[in-house]
C-alpha positions, 0 to 999 in steps of 0.5 A: 685859526689860520697860520700867519703868512711869512715872506722874504722880500728881495731887492738889490741896491747899487751901494751900501748907503742905499741898502742901509737906508732901506734896511733901516727904514723897514725895520724901524717902521716895523715893516720887517723884523730883519733885513740881511744885507749881502755886500757883493752880488754880481747881476748880469741883466738885460736893460734897454736892449743891452746886457749889463753887469753890475755889482750890487748889494742884496737885501733879504727882508723877513716879514709878514705877507700882509706888510708886502704893499707897505714894504714895496711902497717904502722901497720905491720911495727910497730906492735910487733905481728907475726899476728896482727889484722887489720880489716876495717869496713865501716862507713855507716852513720855519723854526716856530720861535723864529717865525713867532719873532718875525710876527712880533719882534718887539715881544722877544726880550 
């Protein structure tokens, strides 16, 4: 039997309100088991030919890889940016009980 695949999806938001809306939606719709919101990330990036610098909130979304398209769709639906970061990173290893929780967070009591 093939082992389930897990991922971290990363996105940044301009403020706590946007981060909270996206995190709440992903967890309540069972697209992610957990969303961590790290409150201060300084991003330096090129945008439309200019170097920009912005304080953002980083979301670390823990989910199954099969949920990626739905997560991406939900982020695009709720995100205020013209072009939001949506990047998936596979989880190669992890504590088996924690990975089981990501797979089915409703079963842990």
